[in-house]
N, C-alpha and C positions, 0 to 999 in steps of 0.2 A: 591247735588255735590260741589267737594273739583275743586279748580282750582287754576291749577301750577302754571300760567304767574304771572313774577317779575315785577312791574311799579316803575318806581324811579323819581324820582323829579325833580333830576338837571342830566346831563350829568356830566361825568364825569374830575377830572383837568387835568389830564394831558393827554399825545396820548398817553403815553401805555397804555397797554391791564392790566386792572383789572381784576383778578383771587378772584372769590369768592369762599371761600371752608368753605360747609358746616357742620355739627357734630363737633363730638371736636375731633382733631389733636391727632394724637397717641402720639405723642412727641412736645414739645415745640420747638419754629421754637428758633435760634442761638442767642442772641441779642435783644428779647421781651421784651417789657417795659409794663407792668400792675402796675394799679392803681384802687386800691379799695376804695371807703371813699363816705360821703354824703355831697355837699355845697349848703346849703341853699343863693339862690340869690334871686334879686327882678330882674323885668323890667327893659333889659337895652340893648342901642343895639352898636351896635361893626360895626363898620367901617376899611375897613382893605382888608390886601390877608395873606392867608398861605401857603407853600407850604412846604410837607414833602416829604421825602427820606426814604426810608429802615433805621429802628433803626439801633445806637442810634442816625443816622443826624438828625437832622428839622429845619427849618428854619423861622419863624412869623414874621410879622408886621402890626403894624396896633396902632388904640388907641382905649382905653376898659375906659369906663366910668363908675365907680363902688365905690357904697358906701364902706364903711369900715363893713367890713365879717369877720366869724370866719370860721377857717378849720379845722374838725375834719377827720381824717382816716386813713389809713397805708397805706404805699410805699411799694413794692417791686420790686427791677431792680438785674434784673438778665442780665448781662453781658455775651455773649460767644465769647468773641474778643479773635484769635488766636493773640499770640504773640510767634513770632518767639523767640527759643535763638539767643543767638552774640554768637557769637566762632571765633575766628581765627583760618584759617586754613593755616597753614606752611609745606612748600617741603623742604624738608631736599634735599641737590646732591653736590654730589664732583665726582671733574673731574674723569674717569672711569680711570685705570690703563691697559695696554697692557697685552694681556693672550696671550702667545705663543704657540698652540698648532699643533701639528702637526698632520695632517692625516693620516692614514695610510690605503694602498690598499692592499687586499690580492691577491698575483695571486700563481702560482706555473709552470712550468719547461712542458713544451711539449715535450711528451716522443716521439723520431726517431721515424718514422715508416719505418720498414726493407723491406717491401714490394716497388716493382720496378713496373713502368710499361712502359710495352715495345711493340713496334708497328710493329709489322712482313711485310716485306715486299720485292717485290721480281720485276726483269726489265723485263716489260709485253711484251710478243713475240705474234708477229704481226699474224694474223688469215690467211692462206693463204684461205681459205674456202669461197664460192663465193656465195650469195643468188638469186637463179634465181626462175623463178616462172614459174608453168609448169603447162602444161592448156593443152589441146585437145576439139574435137569436141565433143560433146554431141549426141551420138547415139542418133535415133531415138529411141523413144518406140515402136514398131510393137505390142505388143496388144493394145487393144482398148476398152474401157468399153462401153459397149454396154446395152443401157435400150428399151429392149424391148416393145412393145404398137404398137393397131391397134387400129384402129375407132372405138369405139364405137358400139353396133346397140341400135336404139331406141328401146326402146320399149313403146310399143301402151297401154297395159296393165296395169288398174290400181286397187287399190285399194279400195276395196267397202265392206262396212259396207251390211248385208241383212239384212232385217228387214220384218216383216208380222205384222198388226193389228193383236195379240192375239185373239183368240175364245173365248168363255165363259165356260169354261169345263162344260156339262153336265151328266157325270159321273162324281159317286159319291166315295168317298173313301170307300174303304169297308176291314173289319176285318175279313182276310176268320180264321174258325178255323175249329174244325174236333174235335171229342168224341176222348179224353184221352181213353189210356191203362188201366189197372189196374196193379198198383207196387205195391210188398209184403209189406203192410204197418210195416213190423216188421224187413225190412232190411236195408228204410229208413225214415219209417217212413215220410211221406211231405201227410198233410189232402190235400185234393182237395172236390171241387165238378165240378157238369157238367155245363160248363159255357153259359150264355144263350146269343143267341145271339141278335146283337145290330141292331134293326130296323132300326134308321136312318143317315142319309145319312151325310159327314166330306164335310161340300162346304168350297170352298179358293175364298172371295169375295175380287176384284182392283178394281183399276180405274188408270187413268193415274194421273202419279205425278203432283205436283205444286210448282214450285220453289217457297220458302222466305226466304227473305232478312233479317237478325238481323244481326245487327251491336252488335259488343263488345269492352266495354269500360277500360283500366286499367289507372287506377290512380294511378304515383307516383312522385315526390319528392326528393328533399335532405333528404337522414339518419338521425340519431341521436343521438349518441355514446352513449349507453346505457349501464352502469358499473356494474355487479352485483359481486358479491361479493359469492364465496360460498366455504362453512366451513364443512369437513367431519370429526367428529371428532372421535377419536378409542383411545384405548386399548388391551397391551395383554386379552387374552379371558384367561378366567381360568375356572374349570369344578366347578358345582354347586356344595355345599355339598351335606351333606346328610341331609332329616328333609326339613323345612317349614324356612326362613329365609329371613329378608328385611335386603338388605346392602346399607347404603345410598353410594348415589355416593360422590369422591371425592371434594373438593370443590376447584374451581379456584384459583389458588395463584395468584392475582395480583400483576401485577411491581411495584405499587405506595403505600404504605400508608398511608393515609391519615396523619399527623401527623406533630405538629407545628415544632418537631427539625429537625432541619438541619444538614446534614453531610457533611463534602467535604473531596474528595479525596485529594485534595494538597491547599499549602499555595495562596493565594489571592499571585500574583505577579504583575501583568500589568493591570486588568482591574477587577471591582466591580463587569460584571456578577457570577452570582447564575448559578451553573453548580450542576445538581442532579443526585442521583445515584440512580439503580435496584438493590432492595433485591434478586436478581436472578441474579445478575452482575457475569463476570469469567474474571478474570481477563486476561490479552493478556498472552504471554508465554515471559519467560522470566523478570519478573518483581516480581521473588524470592519469588514467591508463587504456592503452590502444584494446580498442573489442573489433574484432577481427570475423565478418563474415564469411561464414564459407560458401566454397561454389557448390553447390549441389543438383542434381539433376531434379528434384521434389523438394518443394519446402514448403513444409505442414505444421498450424500454426490453427490451434483450439482458443477460438474467437471468443470472446464475452465482457457485457455492458451492464454494466447492473448501479438502479441508481437509487441512495434514500434519502429521505427526508433527515436531515440530525434533530432534532426536539423532538418528534413522537418514534423513529424507528419504524417507520409504514417505508417499506420498499416501493416504488412503483416501475412497470413495468414500459422500455421501452418499443418502440417500432424502429424508430430513428436513431441516430442521436451526429453530433457534429462540434466542432469545436477548435480554432484557428488562436496563435499567439502569435508576436513576428518581433524582433527588433526595436519599435519602436512604440511597441506597445507596454503597459507594464499591468497589465492585465489579460486573463483568457478572456475569448467571449463564443460563448455554447447559445445552442439549440436543439429543440428534440419534439418526436412529432411522440403523443403518447392515445393509447388508447382514452374512449370515452369514461371508462372507468376511474380515472386516475383523474378527474376536473375536481372534486371536490378536497382531494388532498392535496394536491398543489394549488388551489387557488385561497386555502384557508391562511390569511391574514397575509396575503402577498402585497394590498392596498397599503399596508403600514411599516414596514420593514421587509429588506428581500429574503427568501425562504432560505436557507441552508440549507445545500445536496453536495450529499459524499456520492462521488462516480468514482466505480473501477474500472478501469480500459484496461484488462486482460492482468487483472492482479496491482496494478498499479493506482493508488488513489489520488484524487483530486478533491478538494476544496471548491466547491460552487456555493453562488448565488442563483437563484431565479427572483430578476427583479418583473418579469410581465406575463403572461398568458390568455389566451386566447382557444374560443370554443368554435370545431365546425361541426355543424350536426349537418345532418343529410340524412336522405329519406335509407333508414337499416343501419348505417352508420354515422360516427360522432369522430370526431378526432379531439385531443388538446394540444394547441402549439404551444412550449415555451421559450424563454431569451431570457438571457441573464447574461453575465459577465464571474471573474474570481471574486475569490475572496476579498479582496481589495474594492471591490463598487464599495464599501461602507468609507474608504476616503475619499471619496468625491463627490459631486454634488447631483444627486439634492440631497444624497443623505449625510453628508459633511457640512460647517458653518463655515460661511470667508471670516479668516483671522487674521492681523495682521503680528510676520512673522518676522523680528530683527532679532539680535544680542547685540546691549549692548558693553558686555564685556569680552578679551577676544576667548576664540575658541580653536578647533581644530576643521578642519571642512567632516569628518566621522561626528564632529559633537554636535553641527550645527545642522544632520542630518537626523541627530536625536530631539534635538531640540524642533526639530518639523512635525515629529509627532507625540507632541504635548498638545494640552490643553490648562491655559494658566501655572504652565511650571509642571504638571502632573501627568503624567506619559498615559495616554489612550491604550497601552496593551499591545504595538507594535513592533517589532526590534528590525535594527538596519546588519544585513549580511557586508561590510563593505570590501570591497575587492580592487583598492584604487589608492594610489602612492598621496599619502595624508598629506597635509602641509597647515599652517598654521592663519588665520584667519581674525584680524587684527575686528575689534570692538566696535560698533557701528557703523561698520566696511558692508555686511546686508542686509537687505530689508526687501520684503516679498508678499502681497497680499492675494490670499484668496485659498484655497481650501488644502487641505493635509497632504494629500499628493500632489498638487501644483508646485509647492514647496522642495519637495522632495527633487517634483524632475528639472526647477529650474537651479538647484543645488549644484547635481550632476549632469546638466550641460553644461558647466565655466570647466569638466573636462572634457567633455563630449563624449561622457557614460552614459551608458543606458539601465534601463531597471528593471525589473523582471521580476516577476512571484515564484514563491513557494511555495513545493506541489501543495502541501498540508496548511503548512505554521504560519502565523499571521507576523512574516516575515517579508520586507524586498530586498533581492539582489541586487547591489548599485556593482556592475559590471564594465569597465575596460569596451570602450565599442568594439577595438582594434588587440586581442593582447598580445599581439605583433604588430611591425608593420610589414604589407602584403613581400616589401621580396628577403623578408626573412623567415617566410610558415614553412623553406625546407628545410631547416633546422631543427624543427618543432615537430612532437608524436604528433601525431592528426589523433582525434579522442573514439573514431569508428574509423571503418575502412570497409567498405560498399560495391563488390566486386558487380559487373552491371549483369549477370546473373538469378541476382536477389530482388533486380529492379525490373518491378514492369511495363515502366510509364516514363520516357526521358527527354525533353524541351530543353533546348541549348536555344538561349537568344542572345548575339553579341551585341555590347554596350560599348560604347567611345566617349569618354566624360575626358574634361580639360588635364593636362599634364603639368599640374604647378608641381614646381622644387622648390619654394619659399612662400614663409606665413608668416605674416608678426602679426603678436598675441599684447593683448591691451587690458590693464584696466579702465575700471572708470570712477576711480577716485584715488586720494587722496594718498589714501593706502594702495593704491595697485603700482605693477611694474607693469615693462614691456618689454618683449621680446620677441625675437623671428625663432625660426626654427627650417632651416633649412636638409635638404636629404645630402646624403652623404655620397662623392662621386660624382655628384653633378656641381653646374656650375649654379646654382639657384638666383638662372635668368628669369623663369618663369614666376611670375609673384599673385599665389592668390587674395580674395581680398581679404584686408586686415578683420579679426575676431576679436570682439571685447563685451567682456564680464566684468560686474561687479566680485565675484571673487574672484580674478587673479588678481595674485597677491605676494605669490611664488614662480622661482622656475621651476618648482616640478609641476605645477597649473602650467605654464606656459608649454612645458615637455609634451604633456599627455593630451592637452586640447592639440596645440600643434601635430603632434603625430597623428589624429586621426583626422585631420584638415587632411595631407600630403597620401595619405592613404589609402582616399577616396578615388583615388584621381586615374588619369590611362585608361589603356584598352583592360576591358572587362565583359565579364559572359555572366547572365543569369542563367544557373542551372536547375532546370527544377524534375526533380523523382519524388515518383511514386511506388512505394513497398510497404510489405508489411508491418506489420507493429510485433515482433520478433520478441520472445526473450530476452534473448541474451543484449536487446538494443533498448527495449521501452520505447517512447514514443521522445524520438532525435529532437530537442532544445536551439532554441534562439542561442548562437554565442559559439556554439561546437564546434570546432575543424576537423570535418568529416575529407577526406580520400574516394573520390568513386574513380577503380578502373573497369575503363573499358575496353579489352585488351592491350593494345602497345600503346593507346593511349587512357592519359589519366587526370583527373581532374582537382586541385585541389584549394578550398573554397570556404567559409567559412556559411554558416549555417543561418540563415536571415529571416525565414519565415516557418511556422511549419502551421499544419491542419491535420486535426483526424476524424476522420466521415466514415459509419458506420450504416450499413443499409445489409441487414440481418439474413445470411450471415454473416457478407463479406464487411473485411474491418481490414481499411485503408490509411497509410499516413502520407502525406505529400512533405515532401523539404523544398526553400528552393535556396540555392549555393550562391554567394558571391563570389567569383574568381577573377582570379588576374593573372593576366598572360605571363608575364614573369613569376608567378607562383606553380 
């Protein structure tokens, strides 16, 4: 058996610990010295002391008497001593020159309020009336309440249970019989024979019962939760084909196919975490990919609506809920019916500022503001009605001030939108999601007096754009009213494809608008430009009324505003659809391109209005499509 003990002949020379390294080191230590060779020496005595530090320093003292000898070998000296760079650091300086810069404080003159405050009063007239206390002696009630009673007679009769010892019955139970009368067998067909008299009597034996005590024990303990999953597999049934055939069941499509290939949804930005996708992954709404609703015999959705007051985290029960949004609205409008118990929760502080509400519709959150509430109390029944708008209600009156919006320096349209959401040059916390083609605007061209949202809508109207709210963030989305002219819609990929089987209600209303083919767009000051937009393939002989705006300062503005005017022309149809809020579609928002398939007939149009209505437990959304005959 091997022994791992290490036995040293002498103690270490110094007090510091001595490190023992076994095996070959990975790399040579810096400053190591190695000598390789062979020196044959005679026996000699050495007297002295040796002190060794880390290479390359070493000190030895002593006397060694040696005869002459020859040394042959090779010496390798490897010094990894650091040699620092020698340089000179020069710091140049000079006396700073004073720079005079003025600080500009922007302000505006306050407008004088014409409303006056009047306190109505008049001299008080002394009242001559005298307050007296009228009283009288209460009359004695003549009617007395009498309780009739009398002494009860004692009843000496007691209740007895009469019994006696039962005597054994000596008589037998007999079955009486008589000869049956003959019945015509042809009529009844009942076979019979004469019964034999039973000679044996039936006796009933009895004895006095003896009580028997028997114990019953039930053992119990804390129950343990056992989770068992039940899986019911089903598919659409079909009539079996004629003849005999073996139909193999369809193989289950796995979510993840084992493969060494990595597919990433987006570029790595913050961490090295690997995010894998499923082959059956469906893109969320609004990602630019088409969401197709399949044709099924049954569409089943588990609906849920929750309301939470954000400042306190209190959940509010809703009996009914609805909200709506259209292309010409910049925020949601909603109302809800609550039970009477929600009255102290919803009304707290609502008269000072809107109450922030988080509404979750089938798992999708929406940030709303409650601006008004009232209570309807009846016998044994109380309900609370709540009305409000989206989070952007704070950008409009009466919660936003009236300001003078203007820019003295040159800016782009996107920068003007950011400037409109500032107060004295400081951002109010709202952002802009700009989806238009930007253009430059010279300084002093645009000015507007009004609220924050009024300034944003005025800037967006220069290009004929629409303003839509973000679901939860403090962001306004500025989008083109028509992403492309209707005669080019067939070249675009729709955002949603809805079959008629998934729609419960359908309504189509034809509309006819002037068939304009040309429009002139012009600015309103010296920096403005004048341009015309003509529909390709036409003579442009049907001219629409001229459109003017102060921000028409570039050809890009002319093209975007002119395309909006010429797109809203000709023969149209308003298609109203009512369907479920399905997980793959969510709430379909205005501006989405939808293709509605009804057999051989197809309608392709833009969503112009959306409304959600929930009457527990039914949840439906209604969308209105703007369709064109040529699309």
